[in-house]
C-alpha positions in Angstrom: -9.3 14.3 -3.9 -11.2 15.4 -7.1 -11.1 13.1 -10.0 -11.9 14.7 -13.7 -14.1 12.2 -15.4 -13.1 12.5 -19.1 -14.7 9.8 -21.9 -11.5 8.1 -22.8 -13.0 5.2 -25.0 -16.5 3.2 -25.4 -15.0 0.3 -24.0 -14.4 2.1 -20.5 -11.0 3.3 -18.9 -9.9 3.6 -15.5 -6.9 5.7 -14.3 -4.2 5.0 -11.6 -3.8 7.6 -9.1 -2.2 7.4 -5.8 -1.8 3.8 -5.9 -5.7 3.0 -7.2 -7.3 3.4 -10.3 -10.5 5.5 -10.7 -13.4 5.2 -13.1 -12.9 7.7 -16.1 -15.7 6.3 -18.3 -18.7 4.2 -17.6 -20.0 1.5 -19.9 -23.1 -0.6 -19.1 -23.3 -3.9 -20.4 -27.1 -6.3 -20.4 -27.1 -8.9 -17.5 -27.7 -12.3 -18.7 -30.6 -14.1 -17.0 -30.3 -17.8 -16.7 -32.0 -20.0 -13.7 -29.9 -23.0 -14.3 -26.7 -22.9 -12.6 -23.6 -24.7 -14.3 -22.3 -25.5 -10.8 -22.8 -26.9 -7.7 -21.4 -24.0 -5.8 -19.5 -26.6 -3.8 -17.3 -24.1 -2.7 -19.6 -22.4 -0.5 -19.0 -25.4 2.2 -15.3 -24.4 2.4 -14.1 -21.7 4.8 -11.3 -19.8 6.0 -10.1 -17.4 9.0 -9.6 -13.9 8.4 -6.1 -13.0 6.7 -4.5 -12.1 10.0 -5.6 -15.3 11.9 -3.2 -18.6 11.8 -3.4 -21.8 13.3 -0.5 -24.2 13.8 -0.3 -27.7 13.9 -1.3 -28.0 17.6 -4.3 -26.1 17.0 -2.9 -22.6 18.7 -4.2 -19.5 17.2 -2.2 -16.4 16.7 -3.2 -13.1 15.3 -1.1 -10.9 13.2 -2.4 -7.6 14.1 -2.6 -5.7 17.3 -5.1 -6.7 19.8 -6.4 -9.8 21.9 -8.1 -12.5 20.0 -12.0 -12.3 20.2 -14.6 -14.4 19.1 -15.1 -12.8 15.9 -11.4 -13.2 15.1 -12.2 -17.0 15.0 -15.5 -17.0 12.8 -15.2 -19.5 10.0 -15.7 -17.3 6.9 -17.3 -19.2 4.4 -16.2 -18.7 0.6 -18.9 -16.8 -1.5 -16.8 -17.0 -4.8 -14.5 -19.2 -6.8 -12.8 -16.7 -9.2 -9.7 -16.4 -10.6 -7.6 -13.2 -12.0 -4.4 -12.7 -13.3 -3.9 -9.4 -12.0 -0.2 -9.0 -10.4 0.8 -12.4 -11.1 -2.5 -14.2 -10.7 -4.2 -15.0 -7.4 -7.8 -16.8 -6.5 -10.7 -14.6 -5.2 -13.0 -16.6 -2.9 -15.2 -13.8 -1.4 -17.8 -12.2 -3.1 -20.0 -9.4 -1.3 -23.3 -7.8 -2.4 -24.6 -4.7 -1.1 -28.1 -3.3 -2.2 -27.8 0.8 -2.1 -31.0 3.2 -1.3 -31.6 3.3 -5.2 -32.1 -0.6 -5.4 -28.9 -1.0 -7.4 -26.7 -3.9 -6.2 -22.8 -3.5 -5.8 -20.9 -6.7 -5.9 -17.3 -6.5 -4.7 -14.7 -9.2 -5.3 -12.0 -9.0 -3.0 -9.3 -11.4 -1.4 -5.6 -12.1 -0.9 -5.0 -9.6 1.9 -2.5 -8.6 2.9 -0.2 -9.5 -0.4 -3.5 -8.2 -2.7 -5.5 -5.4 -1.8 -7.3 -5.1 -5.2 -11.3 -4.9 -5.6 -13.1 -5.7 -8.4 -16.9 -4.0 -8.7 -19.8 -4.9 -10.5 -22.8 -2.0 -10.4 -25.9 -3.9 -11.3 -29.2 -1.6 -12.1 -32.0 -1.9 -14.6 -30.8 -5.0 -15.7 -27.4 -3.9 -16.6 -23.8 -3.7 -15.0 -20.8 -1.9 -15.2 -17.2 -3.3 -14.3 -14.9 -1.1 -12.1 -11.4 -2.6 -11.3 -9.7 -1.1 -8.1 -6.0 -2.1 -8.4 -3.8 -1.1 -5.6 -0.3 -1.0 -7.2 2.6 -2.0 -4.5 4.9 0.8 -5.9 4.2 3.9 -8.0 7.0 4.8 -10.5 7.7 8.6 -11.1 6.6 9.7 -15.0 4.7 6.5 -15.4 0.8 6.5 -16.3 -1.4 3.3 -15.9 -4.8 2.8 -17.1 -7.1 0.2 -17.0 -9.2 -0.4 -19.8 -12.3 -2.9 -19.9 -12.7 -4.7 -23.2 -15.3 -7.3 -22.4 -17.9 -8.0 -19.9 -20.4 -10.5 -19.2 -22.2 -11.1 -16.1 -24.9 -14.4 -15.9 -27.5 -14.0 -12.9 -29.4 -17.1 -11.7 -32.2 -15.0 -10.1 -34.7 -13.4 -12.8 -36.0 -11.2 -9.7 -32.2 -10.1 -8.4 -33.2 -6.7 -7.0 -35.6 -8.4 -4.2 -33.4 -11.7 -3.8 -32.0 -12.3 -0.4 -28.9 -14.3 -1.8 -27.6 -13.6 -5.5 -25.7 -16.1 -7.6 -24.0 -16.2 -11.0 -20.9 -16.1 -13.3 -18.6 -13.0 -14.2 -16.3 -13.0 -17.0 -14.5 -9.9 -17.7 -11.3 -8.8 -19.8 -9.4 -5.7 -19.4 -6.2 -4.2 -20.0 -3.5 -2.6 -18.2 -1.9 0.3 -20.2 1.3 1.3 -19.2 2.5 4.6 -20.3 6.4 5.7 -19.9 8.6 8.1 -21.8 6.5 7.8 -24.7 6.5 4.1 -25.0 3.2 2.0 -24.3 3.0 -1.3 -23.1 -0.4 -3.3 -22.8 -1.1 -6.4 -20.4 -4.0 -8.7 -21.0 -5.9 -9.1 -17.5 -9.2 -10.9 -16.5 -11.3 -11.8 -13.6 -13.7 -14.6 -14.3 -15.6 -17.3 -12.1 -18.7 -18.1 -10.1 -20.2 -16.6 -7.2 -23.0 -16.9 -4.3 -23.6 -14.5 -1.5 -26.2 -13.0 0.5 -27.2 -9.6 -0.1 -27.0 -6.9 2.7 
């Protein structure tokens, strides 16, 4: 699928297409470096099974998808984020993934809540700047309705001064963006956010 990248506004906008939103305009903001965390990262001591694994009161494990239960299915997935969003009614995000790209930039991906929520929130970091990209998966598309996501405020604090070479990256993210729904000549706006702490290995 080819997406035409068109400048919409200086705040940054993303358009919903086939159930997902795609970047139309990219805006970078400076990364704030603060080596002194304001949290103890206690959330990193807690864990959960993968979303498709459940354990009953008798300790029996069951799997909600096809296939035999493997050792990997029983893995304890320790939390790497303590974030909240009000997208689609609101939910907690307990996982942040950091991937270093060949060009040296780092991609942070905040994701949780499957299978109910398949959204991803991405922060691309490079040259001490970052941009934010929400990827919202709509459970239902409405004919004639256009949905865009417009970033209005974004802040990223990192605790590692040399984050580009760090094996673990931690910090705080606070982003506000609007969901703009246009249908039949009428427009409705809904304020959304993602904010919270994260601490995750860099892969």
